[in-house]
C-alpha positions as CSV (number, residue, x, y, z in Angstrom):
1,M,155.2,74.1,123.5
2,I,152.5,75.3,125.0
3,V,150.4,74.2,128.1
4,N,147.6,76.0,129.6
5,T,146.3,74.3,132.4
6,S,143.6,77.0,133.7
7,R,140.8,74.3,133.9
8,N,143.4,71.6,135.9
9,I,142.3,72.3,139.2
10,G,143.8,70.5,141.8
11,R,146.1,68.5,139.3
12,P,150.1,68.3,140.7
13,L,152.4,70.2,137.7
14,T,154.8,67.8,136.2
15,L,157.2,69.1,134.1
16,A,159.0,67.1,131.0
17,N,162.4,68.9,131.3
18,D,164.0,72.5,132.5
19,Q,163.2,74.2,129.9
20,L,159.4,75.4,131.1
21,V,158.3,78.2,132.0
22,V,155.5,78.2,134.6
23,M,153.6,81.2,136.1
24,A,150.5,81.9,136.9
25,N,147.8,83.7,134.7
26,A,147.6,86.4,137.5
27,L,151.4,87.7,137.0
28,A,151.2,87.5,133.1
29,N,148.5,89.9,133.1
30,S,150.0,92.1,135.7
31,S,151.6,95.6,134.7
32,Y,155.4,95.1,134.3
33,M,157.9,95.7,131.4
34,L,161.3,94.5,130.7
35,S,164.2,94.9,128.4
36,L,164.3,92.0,126.2
37,N,167.7,90.6,127.9
38,G,165.5,90.9,131.2
39,F,162.8,88.8,129.9
40,R,165.4,86.5,129.1
41,L,167.0,85.8,132.2
42,L,163.3,86.1,133.9
43,S,162.6,83.0,132.0
44,L,165.6,81.5,132.7
45,A,165.5,81.9,136.2
46,I,161.7,81.0,136.5
47,T,163.0,77.5,134.9
48,K,165.2,76.7,138.3
49,I,161.9,76.7,140.1
50,N,160.9,73.5,141.9
51,R,156.9,74.0,141.0
52,R,155.8,71.7,143.2
53,Q,157.1,72.9,146.6
54,P,156.6,77.1,147.8
55,I,159.8,79.1,147.6
56,S,161.7,80.0,150.4
57,S,162.5,83.6,151.6
58,S,166.3,82.7,151.5
59,A,166.2,80.3,148.4
60,T,169.1,81.7,145.7
61,F,168.7,80.7,142.4
62,R,171.5,80.9,140.3
63,V,171.7,81.9,136.2
64,H,174.9,80.5,134.5
65,M,176.2,81.8,131.5
66,D,176.5,78.6,129.6
67,D,172.8,78.3,130.3
68,W,172.1,81.8,128.3
69,R,174.2,80.8,125.7
70,K,172.8,77.3,125.5
71,I,169.4,78.9,124.7
72,F,169.9,82.3,122.9
73,G,173.1,81.5,121.4
74,G,175.9,84.2,120.9
75,N,179.4,84.2,121.6
76,R,181.0,84.5,125.8
77,T,181.4,88.5,125.9
78,T,178.1,89.1,124.3
79,A,176.5,86.7,127.0
80,Y,178.9,88.5,129.1
81,E,177.4,91.5,128.7
82,N,173.4,90.3,127.9
83,L,173.5,88.8,131.7
84,Q,174.9,91.9,133.3
85,A,172.7,94.1,131.5
86,A,169.8,91.7,132.0
87,A,170.6,91.6,135.8
88,K,170.5,95.3,136.4
89,N,167.1,95.4,134.5
90,L,165.8,92.8,136.6
91,Q,167.2,94.4,140.1
92,E,165.0,97.7,139.0
93,A,162.1,95.9,138.0
94,H,158.5,96.7,139.4
95,I,155.2,94.9,138.7
96,T,151.9,95.9,139.9
97,L,149.2,93.1,140.7
98,N,145.7,93.1,140.4
99,R,144.9,89.8,141.1
100,P,145.9,86.6,143.4
101,P,147.3,83.5,142.1
102,N,145.1,80.4,141.5
103,G,142.2,82.0,140.6
104,E,141.3,83.0,144.2
105,S,138.9,85.9,144.6
106,G,139.7,89.2,146.0
107,A,142.3,91.9,145.5
108,P,146.2,90.7,145.9
109,S,148.3,91.5,149.0
110,G,151.2,92.9,146.9
111,G,150.0,95.7,144.9
112,T,153.1,97.6,143.2
113,T,156.2,95.5,144.4
114,K,159.8,94.8,143.2
115,L,159.6,91.4,141.0
116,V,162.8,90.2,142.7
117,E,164.7,90.7,145.8
118,Q,167.7,90.4,145.1
119,C,169.4,90.2,141.3
120,H,173.8,90.6,141.5
121,Y,175.8,89.3,138.9
122,E,178.9,87.5,140.0
123,P,182.0,88.4,137.3
124,L,184.2,86.3,138.3
125,A,181.7,82.8,138.1
126,A,180.1,84.3,135.7
127,H,176.4,83.8,136.7
128,V,173.2,85.8,138.7
129,E,172.5,85.1,142.0
130,I,168.3,85.5,142.2
131,V,166.5,85.9,145.4
132,W,162.9,86.3,144.3
133,S,160.6,88.6,146.1
134,Q,158.2,87.0,148.8
135,K,155.0,88.5,147.0
136,I,156.0,87.0,143.8
137,S,156.7,83.7,144.7
138,S,153.4,83.1,145.2
139,Y,153.1,83.4,141.8
140,L,155.8,81.1,140.5
141,S,155.5,77.9,142.9
142,D,152.7,76.1,144.5
143,L,150.4,76.5,141.7
144,K,147.1,74.5,141.7
145,C,145.3,76.0,138.7
146,N,145.4,79.1,136.5
147,F,148.6,78.7,135.3
148,L,150.5,78.6,131.8
149,K,153.6,76.8,130.4
150,H,155.8,77.5,127.6
151,D,159.1,76.5,126.3
152,V,161.9,79.2,127.2
153,R,162.8,78.6,123.7
154,D,159.9,80.2,122.1
155,I,161.1,83.8,123.0
156,S,165.2,82.6,122.1
157,L,165.0,84.2,118.4
158,M,162.9,87.2,119.4
159,T,164.1,90.7,119.0
160,S,161.3,92.6,120.5
161,A,160.7,93.2,124.4
162,Y,156.8,93.4,123.5
163,A,156.6,90.3,121.8
164,A,157.9,88.6,124.6
165,R,155.4,90.5,127.0
166,L,152.5,89.8,124.1
167,Y,153.3,86.6,124.0
168,Q,152.8,86.1,127.7
169,L,149.8,88.1,127.7
170,C,148.0,85.4,125.0
171,L,149.2,82.0,126.6
172,A,147.3,83.1,129.9
173,N,144.4,83.5,127.9
174,Q,144.8,80.2,126.1
175,P,141.7,78.4,126.5
176,R,139.8,80.9,124.8
177,N,142.3,81.4,122.2
178,S,141.1,85.4,122.0
179,A,141.5,88.4,124.0
180,S,140.0,91.6,123.8
181,Y,141.8,94.9,125.5
182,T,141.1,98.2,125.4
183,L,144.2,100.8,124.1
184,D,144.4,102.1,128.2
185,E,144.1,98.5,129.3
186,L,147.0,97.5,127.1
187,R,148.9,100.7,127.8
188,W,148.8,100.3,131.4
189,L,150.2,96.1,130.8
190,L,152.9,97.6,129.0
191,R,154.0,100.2,131.1
192,L,153.1,102.7,128.1
193,E,150.8,105.0,129.9
194,T,153.2,108.0,130.9
195,C,155.1,107.6,127.4
196,P,153.8,110.3,125.3
197,S,155.0,108.5,122.1
198,Y,152.1,106.0,122.5
199,R,149.1,108.1,123.1
200,A,148.1,108.2,119.6
201,S,146.3,104.8,118.5
202,W,148.3,104.3,114.7
203,R,151.8,104.9,116.5
204,L,151.0,102.0,119.3
205,R,149.7,99.9,116.6
206,Q,152.3,100.5,114.0
207,R,155.5,100.7,117.0
208,V,154.5,98.4,119.2
209,I,152.0,95.6,118.3
210,D,152.3,94.8,114.7
211,P,156.0,94.2,114.6
212,A,155.3,92.1,118.1
213,I,152.5,90.3,116.4
214,A,154.9,89.4,113.3
215,Q,157.7,88.0,115.3
216,I,155.1,86.0,117.7
217,N,154.3,84.6,114.2
218,A,157.6,83.8,113.2
219,H,159.3,82.4,116.0
220,T,156.4,80.9,118.3
221,P,153.7,77.9,117.5
222,L,150.9,80.5,117.8
223,K,149.5,82.5,114.6
224,L,148.3,86.0,115.9
225,T,145.9,88.0,114.7
226,C,144.9,91.4,115.7
227,T,141.3,93.3,114.5
228,P,140.8,97.0,115.8
229,I,137.7,97.9,118.5
230,Y,135.8,101.3,116.8
231,E,133.5,103.5,118.9
232,G,132.4,105.0,115.8
233,Q,135.1,106.2,113.5
234,K,137.8,105.7,117.0
235,I,139.8,103.0,117.4
236,I,139.7,102.3,121.3
237,G,140.9,98.9,121.8
238,I,142.0,95.8,120.2
239,K,141.1,91.9,119.9
240,L,143.7,89.4,120.0
241,K,142.7,85.6,117.9
242,W,145.3,83.2,117.7
243,A,145.5,78.9,116.9
244,V,148.5,77.1,117.9
245,A,150.7,75.4,114.9
246,A,153.4,73.3,117.2
247,K,154.7,70.9,115.1
248,A,155.4,73.5,111.7
249,N,156.7,75.8,114.2
250,Q,159.0,73.6,116.0
251,A,160.6,72.0,112.4
252,G,161.5,76.0,111.9
253,R,162.6,76.8,115.4
254,N,164.9,73.9,115.5
255,S,166.3,75.2,112.2
256,S,166.9,79.0,113.2
257,M,168.4,77.6,116.4
258,T,170.7,75.6,114.4
259,R,172.0,78.8,112.2
260,S,172.3,80.5,115.6
261,K,175.0,78.0,116.7
262,Q,176.3,77.9,113.5
263,R,176.9,81.8,114.0
264,D,178.4,81.1,116.9
265,I,181.1,78.3,116.1
266,E,182.0,81.1,113.2
267,V,182.7,83.6,115.4
268,E,184.6,81.5,118.1
269,A,186.5,79.4,115.3
270,P,189.3,81.9,113.7
271,K,189.7,82.5,117.3
272,A,191.0,79.1,118.1
273,Q,192.6,78.5,114.3
274,Q,194.5,82.3,115.2
275,A,196.1,80.4,118.2
276,N,197.2,77.0,116.4
277,N,198.2,79.0,113.6
278,I,195.7,77.3,111.4
279,A,194.5,79.6,108.2
280,P,190.7,80.2,108.5
281,L,188.5,78.4,105.8
282,A,185.9,80.3,103.9
283,S,183.0,79.8,104.9
284,K,179.2,81.3,104.1
285,S,178.0,84.5,105.3
286,M,175.5,84.0,107.5
287,P,172.9,86.6,107.9
288,S,173.0,90.1,109.9
289,K,171.7,90.2,113.1
290,H,169.0,92.7,112.1
291,P,167.7,91.1,108.3
292,S,165.5,94.8,108.0
293,T,169.0,96.6,108.4
294,R,171.2,94.8,106.7
295,P,173.9,96.4,104.7
296,N,173.3,96.6,101.1
297,T,176.9,98.1,99.4
298,T,175.1,98.7,96.1
299,I,172.4,100.8,96.1
300,G,171.1,100.9,99.7
301,H,167.9,100.2,101.2
302,R,164.9,102.3,102.7
303,L,164.3,102.2,106.3
304,P,161.4,99.1,106.7
305,E,157.9,100.6,107.5
306,D,157.6,98.4,110.1
307,W,161.0,99.1,111.8
308,T,161.7,99.0,115.7
309,L,164.2,99.7,118.1
310,P,166.6,96.8,118.1
311,E,167.7,96.1,121.6
312,D,171.6,97.2,120.5
313,Y,170.7,100.3,119.4
314,L,168.7,101.4,122.8
315,Q,172.0,100.3,124.8
316,W,174.6,102.1,122.4
317,A,172.1,105.1,122.8
318,S,172.2,105.3,126.6
319,K,176.0,103.9,127.1
320,H,177.2,106.8,124.6
321,S,175.0,109.4,126.7
322,K,176.2,108.5,130.1
323,E,179.7,108.9,128.4
324,K,178.8,111.8,127.3
325,N,177.3,113.4,131.0
326,Q,174.2,113.9,129.2
327,P,172.0,110.2,130.0
328,L,168.9,110.3,128.1
329,T,166.3,107.7,129.6
330,E,164.5,104.5,127.6
331,E,161.5,106.1,127.3
332,E,163.6,109.8,125.7
333,I,165.3,106.6,123.5
334,R,162.2,105.4,121.7
335,E,161.2,109.0,121.5
336,C,163.9,110.2,119.3
337,A,163.5,106.9,117.5
338,D,160.0,107.4,116.7
339,Q,161.7,110.8,115.4
340,F,164.0,108.7,113.3
341,A,161.7,106.2,111.8
342,D,159.4,109.3,110.6
343,H,162.2,111.2,109.4
344,W,163.4,108.5,107.0
345,H,160.2,107.3,106.1
346,S,159.2,110.8,105.0
347,K,162.7,111.0,102.9
348,P,161.6,110.7,98.9
349,G,164.1,109.1,96.7
350,K,167.5,108.3,97.0
351,E,167.9,110.7,100.0
352,G,166.0,107.8,101.9
353,R,168.0,105.0,100.9
354,K,171.2,103.7,103.3
355,T,173.5,100.9,103.0
356,N,173.6,100.8,106.9
357,W,171.3,102.6,108.9
358,E,173.1,101.7,112.5
359,P,176.0,104.7,111.9
360,V,172.7,106.7,111.0
361,W,171.0,106.0,114.1
362,R,174.5,106.7,115.8
363,N,174.5,110.2,114.0
364,W,171.0,111.0,115.0
365,I,171.7,109.9,118.7
366,R,175.1,112.5,118.4
367,N,173.5,115.3,117.1
368,E,170.2,115.2,119.8
369,L,172.9,115.6,122.0
370,K,174.8,118.2,120.6
371,W,171.1,120.1,120.3
372,R,170.3,119.2,123.8
373,A,173.7,120.5,124.9
374,R,173.6,124.2,122.8
375,R,169.5,124.5,124.1
376,S,171.0,123.9,127.9
377,A,173.8,126.7,127.1
378,T,171.1,129.2,125.4
379,Q,168.9,128.7,128.3
380,Q,171.8,129.3,131.1
381,K,172.8,132.4,129.0
382,P,172.3,136.0,130.4
383,K,169.6,138.4,128.8
384,T,170.8,141.3,127.3
385,Q,168.5,144.5,127.9
386,S,167.5,146.4,125.0
387,R,167.4,150.0,124.6
388,M,164.1,151.2,126.0
389,Q,164.8,149.1,128.6
390,Y,167.4,151.0,130.3
391,Q,165.3,154.2,129.2
392,H,162.4,153.0,131.0
393,E,164.1,152.1,134.0
394,G,166.0,155.5,133.8
395,K,169.6,153.9,133.4
396,E,172.3,154.6,130.6
397,S,172.7,152.2,128.0
398,P,176.6,150.9,127.4
399,I,176.6,152.0,124.2
400,M,175.5,155.2,125.1
401,R,177.8,155.7,128.0
402,A,180.9,155.2,125.4
403,A,179.1,157.6,123.1
404,R,179.2,160.0,126.1
405,Q,182.6,159.5,127.1
406,K,183.9,160.1,123.2
407,G,181.9,163.3,122.9
408,Y,179.5,161.8,120.9
409,A,176.9,162.1,122.8
């Protein structure tokens, strides 16, 4: 569901249900980036806000684990882990504002600030407590014009954080149904301006833009296309165009949510059957979490050309590197993912086919950590002097000293 009320000046904001994400267009057009779980938690927290009243500085908003599972599915263990990781990501997130809310003119008073003042995960109560930053609260409540609304379920089936972010940018320009960005502007909006992996336009298009557009078209009411903007033979920007197809997408989304709930039932059913000594019933195999990397036990398959780093691959690499006391940043992990994709896309024939790509990724990270450890040890090893260096300094080398002591010199 999409509603953009950029022209409804002075009209009070009414909500049909508690699953609508509402924010100022100026917030969507600011520079910030979160993980996929961070975007999910941010969206759920926004649905808890009463948009008719300003947010007080002492107001605390809670997102419970059941709220998470209702929208995004997953068993309890997975929901606990994702909610905890999302709370940490949201607590550390910063945003650079470039315009005030409600269509006001002038520069914003916030500048670069934190998205939330406090975001604390309570493991016993299984919920996250959020206190919004005062500089951000005016972008989320008491909105009179220039704001967007969408159903929180629109991002429930996305597996890319860039898809969720690009979806926000499209909704912020909904009345025009098009938006143009230079590559530098897009990197700034997605917080990629300092990432060397995406300085090349083709890599930005292949790794970020195209996979995000594919997921937006598959899981949201928007049908999005992208056209490059040239200056001579050089690509300097992109132009996005879209149309809304709400009814067709709604049916597909509902069926997808049904499949998600069916997976949750199949995960938890064996536990209940085991507790009651009931033999588990045979059920149809469900699709893998990552269809593009689903194991094939016969001849294997190549890494898809539009492959992007899944969120659980990223989390495993970060966790494993910390366990080995060689922590990798998210930027370093994504750079490893680019090298991983380039390596396996260039492999010919059967060498480029694998039955399951997840273990291949794990071995790639393990080898990366081993290589970094060897390089660090080599840099710390003291260098030995050559015979010519000893002669130049007027010293006797250890070999010549041993030869003289044995009477050979």
